C-alpha positions in Angstrom: 0.0 0.0 0.0 1.3 3.5 -0.9 2.2 5.9 1.8 -0.1 8.8 2.2 1.0 12.2 3.4 -0.9 14.5 5.7 -4.3 15.8 4.7 -4.0 19.1 2.7 -6.3 20.9 5.1 -4.1 19.9 8.0 -1.2 21.5 6.2 -3.2 24.7 5.7 -4.1 24.8 9.4 -0.5 24.3 10.4 0.7 27.0 7.9 -1.9 29.4 9.3 -0.9 28.7 12.9 2.8 29.2 12.0 2.0 32.5 10.2 0.1 33.7 13.3 2.9 32.8 15.6 5.4 34.5 13.2 3.3 37.7 13.4 3.3 37.5 17.2 -0.5 37.4 17.2 -2.6 36.0 20.0 -5.6 34.0 19.1 -7.8 37.0 20.0 -5.6 39.3 17.9 -5.9 36.9 14.9 -9.7 36.8 15.4 -9.8 40.6 15.3 -7.6 40.9 12.2 -9.6 38.3 10.3 -13.2 39.1 11.4 -13.7 42.5 13.0 -14.2 45.4 10.5 -15.7 48.9 10.8 -19.2 49.4 9.5 -19.4 49.7 5.8 -20.1 53.0 4.2 -20.5 54.2 0.6 -21.5 52.4 -2.5 -18.5 50.0 -2.7 -19.7 46.7 -4.2 -19.2 43.4 -2.3 -16.6 42.0 -4.8 -14.4 45.1 -4.5 -14.8 45.2 -0.7 -13.9 41.5 -0.3 -10.9 41.6 -2.6 -9.6 44.7 -0.8 -10.3 43.5 2.7 -9.0 40.0 2.2 -5.7 41.3 0.8 -5.2 44.0 3.4 -5.9 41.6 6.3 -3.3 39.1 5.0 -5.6 36.3 3.9 -4.5 36.1 0.3 -0.8 35.1 0.7 0.7 32.5 0.5 -2.7 31.0 -0.3 -6.2 32.4 -0.7 -8.4 31.8 2.3 -11.6 30.1 0.9 -14.2 31.8 3.1 -14.1 34.6 5.6 -16.8 36.6 7.4 -16.3 40.2 8.5 -18.4 41.4 11.5 -19.1 45.1 11.1 -18.8 47.0 14.5 -17.3 50.2 15.7 -15.3 48.4 18.4 -14.9 44.7 19.4 -16.9 45.0 22.7 -20.3 43.8 21.2 -18.5 40.7 19.9 -16.6 40.1 23.1 -19.9 40.4 24.9 -21.1 37.3 23.1 -18.6 35.3 25.2 -20.5 36.5 28.3 -23.9 37.9 29.0 -24.5 38.8 25.3 -24.4 35.1 24.2 -25.9 31.7 25.1 -23.6 28.7 25.4 -23.5 26.2 22.5 -21.6 22.9 22.3 -17.9 22.9 23.2 -16.5 26.4 23.7 -19.0 28.0 21.3 -21.5 30.8 22.1 -24.5 32.1 20.1 -25.0 35.8 20.0 -28.3 37.2 21.2 -27.8 40.3 19.1 -27.8 40.4 15.3 -24.7 41.8 13.5 -24.1 43.3 10.0 -21.9 40.7 8.3 -20.1 40.4 5.0 -19.0 36.9 3.9 -16.3 36.7 1.3 -16.0 33.5 -0.8 -13.2 32.6 -3.1 -14.2 32.3 -6.7 -12.6 29.6 -8.9 -11.0 26.4 -7.9 -7.5 27.4 -7.1 -6.3 28.7 -3.8 -3.3 30.3 -5.4 -3.1 34.1 -5.8 -4.4 36.2 -7.4 -7.4 35.8 -5.3 -10.9 36.8 -6.5 -13.8 37.0 -4.0 -17.5 37.3 -4.2 -19.3 38.9 -1.2 -22.6 38.5 0.4 -24.1 40.7 3.2 -26.5 39.7 6.0 -27.8 40.9 9.3 -27.9 37.8 11.6 -26.7 36.3 14.9 -23.4 34.6 14.9 -21.7 31.6 16.6 -18.2 32.1 17.9 -15.6 30.2 19.9 -14.5 31.7 23.1 -11.5 31.2 25.4 -11.2 33.0 28.7 -14.2 35.1 27.7 -12.5 36.3 24.5 -13.6 35.5 20.9 -11.0 33.3 19.1 -12.9 31.6 16.4 -15.7 32.5 14.0 -17.8 29.4 13.6 -20.9 30.4 11.6 -23.8 32.7 10.9 -26.9 31.5 12.7 
């Protein structure tokens, strides 16, 4: 039987972890960089917004992140609150928000994860599910 190497997704997770450590980011800091964004203003379309934000937040190199959701808030406090009284416990370390948030989800178009990265965006106003450690958000799980 032929030897099989590690699963490609495992390699991507390890690469992302290494990059975060190389940047000196905490898990909370990485969450903020990847998911917290100011409220959107102006007529910018979702495609341009996603392409710009994904690039500026470091999610297009060395590989294109397939999907990412930005939570639009003026500061991180309403999101952090989901890990406490503003959320309800879900399985494991997850918490569901009581409040709704303005969200933009960016999805990679095409089959390749190699740059240049081209994204399509979708906006929603919904509750979210996040992972929390020591009452701080560290993982965006899903839109509820």
